[in-house]
C-alpha positions as CSV (number, residue, x, y, z in Angstrom):
1,X,-27.4,-41.2,52.3
2,X,-31.0,-40.2,52.8
3,X,-33.1,-38.5,50.2
4,X,-32.9,-35.1,52.1
5,X,-29.1,-35.3,52.1
6,X,-29.0,-36.0,48.4
7,X,-31.3,-33.1,47.7
8,X,-29.1,-30.8,49.8
9,X,-26.0,-32.1,48.0
10,X,-27.5,-31.1,44.6
11,X,-28.3,-27.5,45.7
12,X,-25.5,-25.0,45.3
13,X,-26.6,-23.2,48.5
14,X,-28.7,-24.5,51.4
15,X,-29.5,-21.1,52.8
16,X,-28.5,-17.4,52.9
17,X,-27.2,-18.0,56.4
18,X,-24.8,-20.7,55.2
19,X,-23.7,-18.5,52.3
20,X,-23.0,-15.6,54.6
21,X,-21.2,-17.7,57.1
22,X,-19.0,-19.3,54.5
23,X,-18.0,-16.0,52.9
24,X,-17.4,-14.4,56.3
25,X,-15.0,-17.3,57.2
26,X,-13.0,-16.9,54.0
27,X,-13.2,-13.1,53.6
28,X,-9.9,-12.2,55.3
29,X,-7.9,-14.7,53.3
30,X,-9.3,-13.2,50.0
31,X,-8.5,-9.7,51.0
32,X,-5.0,-10.6,52.3
33,X,-4.4,-12.5,49.1
34,X,-5.2,-9.5,47.0
35,X,-2.9,-7.3,49.1
36,X,-0.1,-9.8,48.9
37,X,-0.6,-9.9,45.1
38,X,-0.2,-6.2,44.9
39,X,2.9,-6.1,47.1
40,X,4.5,-9.0,45.1
41,X,3.8,-7.1,41.8
42,X,5.4,-4.0,43.1
43,X,8.5,-6.0,44.3
44,X,8.8,-7.6,40.9
45,X,8.5,-4.2,39.2
46,X,11.3,-2.8,41.5
47,X,13.5,-5.8,40.6
48,X,12.7,-5.5,36.9
49,X,13.0,-1.7,36.5
50,X,16.7,-1.3,37.3
51,X,17.6,-4.3,35.0
52,X,15.5,-2.8,32.3
53,X,17.1,0.6,32.4
54,X,20.7,-0.6,33.0
55,X,20.9,-3.6,30.8
56,X,18.2,-4.0,28.2
57,X,18.1,-0.4,27.0
58,X,21.9,-0.3,26.6
59,X,22.7,-3.8,25.2
60,X,19.4,-5.3,24.1
61,X,18.1,-5.5,20.6
62,X,14.6,-4.4,19.5
63,X,13.0,-7.7,20.5
64,X,14.5,-7.5,24.0
65,X,13.2,-3.9,24.3
66,X,9.7,-5.0,23.2
67,X,9.7,-7.9,25.7
68,X,10.9,-5.6,28.5
69,X,8.2,-3.0,27.7
70,X,5.5,-5.7,27.5
71,X,6.6,-7.2,30.9
72,X,6.5,-3.7,32.5
73,X,3.0,-3.1,31.1
74,X,1.8,-6.5,32.3
75,X,3.2,-5.8,35.8
76,X,1.5,-2.4,35.9
77,X,-1.8,-4.0,34.8
78,X,-1.4,-6.7,37.4
79,X,-0.8,-4.1,40.1
80,X,-3.9,-2.2,38.9
81,X,-6.2,-5.3,39.0
82,X,-4.8,-6.3,42.4
83,X,-5.6,-2.8,43.8
84,X,-9.1,-2.9,42.3
85,X,-9.7,-6.4,43.8
86,X,-8.5,-5.2,47.2
87,X,-10.8,-2.2,47.1
88,X,-13.7,-4.5,46.1
89,X,-13.1,-6.6,49.2
90,X,-12.9,-3.6,51.5
91,X,-16.1,-2.2,50.1
92,X,-18.1,-5.4,50.3
93,X,-16.7,-6.4,53.7
94,X,-18.8,-3.6,55.2
95,X,-21.9,-4.7,53.4
96,X,-21.5,-8.3,54.4
97,X,-20.9,-7.2,58.0
98,X,-24.2,-5.3,57.9
99,X,-25.9,-8.4,56.5
100,X,-24.5,-10.6,59.2
101,X,-25.6,-8.1,61.9
102,X,-29.1,-7.9,60.4
103,X,-29.3,-11.6,60.2
104,X,-28.4,-12.0,63.9
105,X,-31.0,-9.4,64.8
106,X,-33.7,-11.2,62.8
107,X,-32.8,-14.6,64.2
108,X,-32.7,-13.2,67.7
109,X,-29.1,-14.3,68.5
């Protein structure tokens, strides 16, 4: 390994171009992952909700009810954070697209 390669290996980022290219190549998977997380959370909530109302409230003790309410709260929080994450990716996708377009103009590609 040459000295230049060792120096590049130490750096967290070689150039802004490499950074933008890497993020652009991974962006769709990040956004899709946040959307799948949101859908999965809602499906878990739909499975949990009928069981909570039909079984836990009628037959469960106080600890069971506390656990059920805690799980419902955590599922709602997970849905909220997944939604916020998805909105973040949508908002920044436009900005990164503009940066990539500006970079192409500046480099003359």
